[in-house]
C-alpha positions as a Markdown table, in Angstrom:
| # | Residue | x | y | z |
|---|---|---|---|---|
| 1 | Val | -24.8 | -20.5 | 22.1 |
| 2 | Gly | -21.1 | -20.0 | 20.9 |
| 3 | Pro | -19.9 | -18.6 | 18.1 |
| 4 | Arg | -20.7 | -20.4 | 14.8 |
| 5 | Phe | -17.1 | -20.5 | 13.8 |
| 6 | Asp | -13.7 | -21.7 | 14.9 |
| 7 | Ala | -11.6 | -19.5 | 12.2 |
| 8 | Val | -11.9 | -17.0 | 9.8 |
| 9 | Val | -10.9 | -16.9 | 6.1 |
| 10 | Ile | -11.2 | -13.5 | 4.8 |
| 11 | Ala | -9.9 | -12.6 | 1.0 |
| 12 | Pro | -7.9 | -9.5 | 0.3 |
| 13 | Ser | -9.7 | -8.6 | -2.9 |
| 14 | Phe | -13.4 | -8.0 | -2.0 |
| 15 | Ala | -15.6 | -7.2 | -5.7 |
| 16 | Thr | -17.0 | -4.0 | -3.6 |
| 17 | Leu | -12.8 | -3.3 | -3.5 |
| 18 | Lys | -12.1 | -2.6 | -7.3 |
| 19 | Arg | -9.5 | -0.2 | -7.8 |
| 20 | Cys | -8.3 | 0.2 | -4.5 |
| 21 | Trp | -5.0 | -0.7 | -3.2 |
| 22 | Gly | -3.7 | -3.4 | -0.2 |
| 23 | Gly | -3.5 | -1.1 | 2.1 |
| 24 | Glu | -7.9 | -0.6 | 1.7 |
| 25 | Gln | -7.6 | -4.3 | 0.9 |
| 26 | Leu | -6.3 | -4.8 | 4.9 |
| 27 | Gly | -8.9 | -2.3 | 6.5 |
| 28 | Glu | -11.9 | -4.1 | 5.0 |
| 29 | Cys | -10.2 | -7.4 | 6.3 |
| 30 | Val | -9.6 | -5.8 | 10.0 |
| 31 | Arg | -13.5 | -4.5 | 10.1 |
| 32 | Arg | -14.8 | -7.6 | 8.5 |
| 33 | Arg | -12.9 | -9.7 | 11.1 |
| 34 | Arg | -14.4 | -7.2 | 13.9 |
| 35 | Trp | -18.0 | -7.0 | 13.2 |
| 36 | Ala | -17.9 | -10.6 | 12.8 |
| 37 | Glu | -16.4 | -10.9 | 16.6 |
| 38 | Ala | -19.2 | -7.9 | 17.1 |
| 39 | His | -21.9 | -10.3 | 16.0 |
| 40 | Gly | -21.1 | -13.2 | 18.1 |
| 41 | Met | -20.4 | -15.0 | 14.5 |
| 42 | Val | -16.3 | -15.8 | 15.5 |
| 43 | Ala | -14.6 | -16.1 | 19.0 |
| 44 | Leu | -12.4 | -13.1 | 20.1 |
| 45 | Gly | -8.7 | -13.9 | 19.6 |
| 46 | Ala | -9.5 | -17.4 | 16.8 |
| 47 | Pro | -7.3 | -17.8 | 13.9 |
| 48 | Met | -7.6 | -15.8 | 11.2 |
| 49 | Leu | -6.5 | -16.7 | 7.0 |
| 50 | Pro | -4.0 | -14.3 | 6.0 |
| 51 | Cys | -2.5 | -14.5 | 9.6 |
| 52 | Arg | -0.2 | -11.3 | 8.9 |
| 53 | Ala | 0.1 | -8.4 | 6.8 |
| 54 | Val | 3.1 | -7.1 | 5.6 |
| 55 | Leu | 3.1 | -3.4 | 4.4 |
| 56 | Arg | 6.3 | -2.6 | 1.6 |
| 57 | Ala | 7.6 | 0.3 | -0.5 |
| 58 | Cys | 9.8 | 2.1 | -2.7 |
| 59 | Leu | 11.4 | 4.6 | -4.4 |
| 60 | Val | 10.1 | 5.2 | -7.9 |
| 61 | Glu | 10.8 | 7.4 | -10.5 |
| 62 | Cys | 7.5 | 8.8 | -12.7 |
| 63 | Ser | 7.8 | 11.5 | -14.1 |
| 64 | Ala | 4.5 | 12.0 | -16.3 |
| 65 | Leu | 2.4 | 10.0 | -13.9 |
| 66 | Trp | 3.7 | 12.9 | -11.0 |
| 67 | Met | 2.6 | 15.9 | -13.4 |
| 68 | Arg | -0.5 | 14.3 | -14.0 |
| 69 | His | -1.1 | 14.7 | -10.3 |
| 70 | Ala | 0.9 | 17.4 | -9.5 |
| 71 | Pro | -1.1 | 20.5 | -8.7 |
| 72 | Val | -1.4 | 23.5 | -11.1 |
| 73 | Gly | 1.0 | 25.9 | -10.7 |
| 74 | Asp | 1.9 | 29.1 | -12.8 |
| 75 | Val | 0.0 | 29.6 | -15.6 |
| 76 | Ala | -0.8 | 31.9 | -18.6 |
| 77 | Gly | -4.2 | 33.1 | -19.9 |
| 78 | Leu | -7.0 | 30.8 | -18.4 |
| 79 | Asp | -6.7 | 30.3 | -14.6 |
| 80 | Val | -7.8 | 26.9 | -13.9 |
| 81 | Arg | -6.0 | 27.0 | -10.3 |
| 82 | Arg | -9.1 | 27.0 | -8.8 |
| 83 | Phe | -9.5 | 23.2 | -9.5 |
| 84 | Asn | -6.3 | 22.5 | -6.9 |
| 85 | Lys | -9.0 | 22.2 | -4.4 |
| 86 | Leu | -10.1 | 19.4 | -5.9 |
| 87 | Cys | -7.4 | 17.4 | -5.8 |
| 88 | Arg | -6.0 | 15.6 | -2.5 |
| 89 | Pro | -3.3 | 17.0 | -0.9 |
| 90 | Thr | 0.5 | 16.1 | -1.6 |
| 91 | Gly | 1.1 | 13.9 | 1.3 |
| 92 | Glu | -1.9 | 11.9 | 0.8 |
| 93 | Gly | -1.3 | 8.3 | -0.7 |
| 94 | Arg | -3.9 | 7.1 | -3.8 |
| 95 | Ser | -4.6 | 4.0 | -5.4 |
| 96 | Leu | -3.2 | 3.2 | -9.2 |
| 97 | Pro | -1.9 | 0.0 | -10.7 |
| 98 | Leu | 1.5 | 1.5 | -11.5 |
| 99 | Trp | 2.5 | -0.9 | -14.2 |
| 100 | Gln | 0.5 | 1.2 | -16.9 |
| 101 | Tyr | 2.2 | 4.1 | -16.1 |
| 102 | Ser | 5.9 | 4.2 | -17.6 |
| 103 | His | 8.0 | 3.9 | -14.2 |
| 104 | Ala | 11.2 | 2.8 | -12.8 |
| 105 | Ala | 12.2 | 1.6 | -9.3 |
| 106 | Arg | 14.7 | 4.1 | -7.6 |
| 107 | Ser | 15.1 | 1.4 | -4.5 |
| 108 | Pro | 14.6 | -1.8 | -3.4 |
| 109 | Ala | 11.8 | -2.9 | -1.9 |
| 110 | Ala | 11.3 | -2.4 | 2.3 |
| 111 | Thr | 9.3 | -3.3 | 5.1 |
| 112 | Trp | 8.0 | -0.4 | 7.2 |
| 113 | Cys | 5.0 | -2.2 | 9.3 |
| 114 | Glu | 3.8 | -5.2 | 9.3 |
| 115 | Thr | 1.0 | -6.9 | 12.0 |
| 116 | Ala | -0.5 | -9.9 | 13.0 |
| 117 | Leu | -3.8 | -10.4 | 12.1 |
| 118 | Pro | -6.5 | -9.9 | 13.6 |
| 119 | Ala | -5.2 | -6.9 | 14.2 |
| 120 | Ala | -5.5 | -5.9 | 18.4 |
| 121 | Ser | -9.5 | -4.8 | 18.9 |
| 122 | Asp | -8.1 | -1.2 | 19.3 |
| 123 | Ala | -5.6 | -0.7 | 16.3 |
| 124 | Ala | -6.7 | 2.3 | 14.6 |
| 125 | Leu | -3.5 | 3.4 | 13.1 |
| 126 | Leu | -0.6 | 1.5 | 11.5 |
| 127 | Gln | 2.9 | 3.3 | 11.3 |
| 128 | Gly | 6.2 | 3.4 | 10.5 |
| 129 | Arg | 9.6 | 4.6 | 9.3 |
| 130 | Val | 11.2 | 2.7 | 6.0 |
| 131 | Arg | 14.8 | 3.4 | 5.3 |
| 132 | Leu | 15.4 | 3.0 | 1.4 |
| 133 | Thr | 18.4 | 2.5 | -0.1 |
| 134 | Ala | 18.5 | 4.6 | -3.3 |
| 135 | Arg | 19.7 | 4.7 | -7.0 |
| 136 | Ala | 21.0 | 7.3 | -9.1 |
| 137 | Gly | 17.9 | 8.8 | -10.6 |
| 138 | Thr | 14.8 | 11.3 | -9.7 |
| 139 | Ala | 12.0 | 10.4 | -7.2 |
| 140 | His | 8.8 | 11.3 | -7.9 |
| 141 | Ala | 6.6 | 9.2 | -5.4 |
| 142 | Leu | 7.1 | 6.8 | -3.0 |
| 143 | Ile | 5.1 | 3.4 | -3.6 |
| 144 | Ala | 3.4 | 1.3 | -0.6 |
| 145 | Trp | 1.8 | -2.2 | -1.0 |
| 146 | Val | 1.2 | -5.4 | 1.1 |
| 147 | Asp | 2.1 | -8.7 | 1.1 |
| 148 | Phe | -0.8 | -11.5 | 3.2 |
| 149 | Asp | 0.6 | -14.1 | 4.7 |
| 150 | Phe | -1.1 | -17.3 | 4.8 |
| 151 | Gly | 1.0 | -18.8 | 7.0 |
| 152 | Asp | 3.8 | -22.1 | 6.4 |
| 153 | Ala | 3.1 | -23.8 | 2.9 |
| 154 | Pro | 5.8 | -25.7 | 0.8 |
| 155 | Gly | 8.0 | -23.5 | -1.1 |
| 156 | Ala | 9.6 | -19.4 | -0.7 |
| 157 | Gly | 6.5 | -17.4 | -1.3 |
| 158 | Ala | 3.8 | -20.1 | -1.7 |
| 159 | Ala | 1.9 | -18.6 | 1.4 |
| 160 | Leu | 1.9 | -14.9 | 0.2 |
| 161 | Ile | -0.8 | -13.2 | -1.5 |
| 162 | Arg | 1.7 | -10.4 | -3.1 |
| 163 | Thr | 0.1 | -6.8 | -4.0 |
| 164 | Gly | 3.5 | -5.2 | -5.3 |
| 165 | Pro | 6.2 | -5.9 | -7.8 |
| 166 | Thr | 5.7 | -8.4 | -10.1 |
| 167 | Ala | 9.3 | -9.4 | -10.5 |
| 168 | Glu | 13.0 | -8.2 | -9.2 |
| 169 | Ser | 15.9 | -6.9 | -11.8 |
| 170 | Gly | 19.0 | -7.2 | -9.5 |
| 171 | Asp | 17.4 | -6.3 | -5.9 |
| 172 | Val | 15.2 | -3.1 | -7.6 |
| 173 | Pro | 11.6 | -3.7 | -8.1 |
| 174 | Arg | 9.8 | -4.5 | -11.6 |
| 175 | Phe | 5.6 | -4.0 | -11.4 |
| 176 | Gly | 4.5 | -5.5 | -14.1 |
| 177 | Pro | 0.9 | -6.3 | -15.4 |
| 178 | Thr | -1.2 | -7.6 | -12.1 |
| 179 | Pro | -4.9 | -7.3 | -10.8 |
| 180 | Ser | -3.2 | -5.9 | -7.6 |
| 181 | Trp | -3.0 | -2.1 | -7.4 |
| 182 | Gln | -0.4 | 0.2 | -5.7 |
| 183 | Gly | -0.7 | 3.1 | -3.2 |
| 184 | Ala | 1.3 | 6.2 | -4.3 |
| 185 | Val | 2.5 | 8.8 | -2.4 |
| 186 | Phe | 3.9 | 11.9 | -5.0 |
| 187 | Leu | 6.5 | 13.9 | -3.5 |
| 188 | Pro | 5.4 | 18.2 | -3.8 |
| 189 | Thr | 8.7 | 17.9 | -6.2 |
| 190 | Pro | 10.7 | 15.9 | -7.8 |
| 191 | Arg | 14.0 | 14.6 | -5.8 |
| 192 | Ala | 17.5 | 14.1 | -7.2 |
| 193 | Leu | 18.9 | 10.9 | -6.2 |
| 194 | Gly | 22.1 | 9.7 | -5.5 |
| 195 | Glu | 23.7 | 6.7 | -4.0 |
| 196 | Glu | 22.0 | 7.7 | -0.8 |
| 197 | Val | 19.8 | 6.7 | 1.9 |
| 198 | Val | 16.6 | 7.8 | 2.2 |
| 199 | Val | 14.4 | 7.8 | 5.3 |
| 200 | Ala | 10.3 | 8.1 | 5.4 |
| 201 | Ser | 8.0 | 8.1 | 7.2 |
| 202 | Leu | 4.2 | 6.1 | 6.5 |
| 203 | Ser | 1.4 | 5.3 | 8.1 |
| 204 | Leu | -2.3 | 3.6 | 7.0 |
| 205 | Asp | -5.6 | 4.6 | 8.6 |
| 206 | Leu | -6.9 | 0.6 | 9.0 |
| 207 | Leu | -10.5 | 2.2 | 9.5 |
| 208 | Arg | -10.5 | 4.5 | 6.2 |
| 209 | Gly | -7.5 | 2.4 | 4.8 |
| 210 | Glu | -5.9 | 6.1 | 4.0 |
| 211 | Leu | -2.0 | 6.2 | 3.0 |
C-alpha cells in the first residue's frame, strides 16, 4: 500500500502554538511534514502548501519594551540581580505581539533567509545575513517574522500568509493589530542610528523554533 495522500496542506497557525512567532510555526510545519513521511502517510517529495517560507526582519526602536526585558544592572537597596539567570540570554529570540507595545521601525524590512517547503530532510538550521538600511533613531531590537507562500494566485500578495507588518509608511514597516506574533532579539545595549547600513546574522533552529 502506497502513501495515503498525494499532497499536504499544513496551516502555519496551530491551536497548540498560541503565543508563538512565525519561526516556531514554520518549525512545526516541518516537524509535522516529517512525521507524515515517517508514518507513510505522504510520499517523499510530494507537494506541500505552503510551498515556501520567507524570513524577514527590521530594526525597531522600543525603549520601554527593551527595559522590560533587559537584565537588572546596578541596584540600590534590595539586590535582585540573581533573577537575571531566569531571563533569556541576550541574543536569543522571544515571541511577542509587537503591536501591543510602543515602538517605531527604524529600517525597511529585508529578507535574511528563504526556504522551499517541504524542507530538505536533513535541514535543521536556517541562517543568513541581512543588510538593513537604518533610519535615524535608536535600535533596541531586531524583529523577525515569516511570510508563508501558498503559490500563484490572482492579485499581488494574495497567496501569502504574512505574520509581520500590517502596513508600511513609505518603505518602513508598521505593525498594527494582528493575531500574529513576531520574534524579537533585543540588543545588549541600545544603538544610536544614523543613515547607515546595519548587517546582522540570524539563525532559526527548525527543530525547536528558536531564533
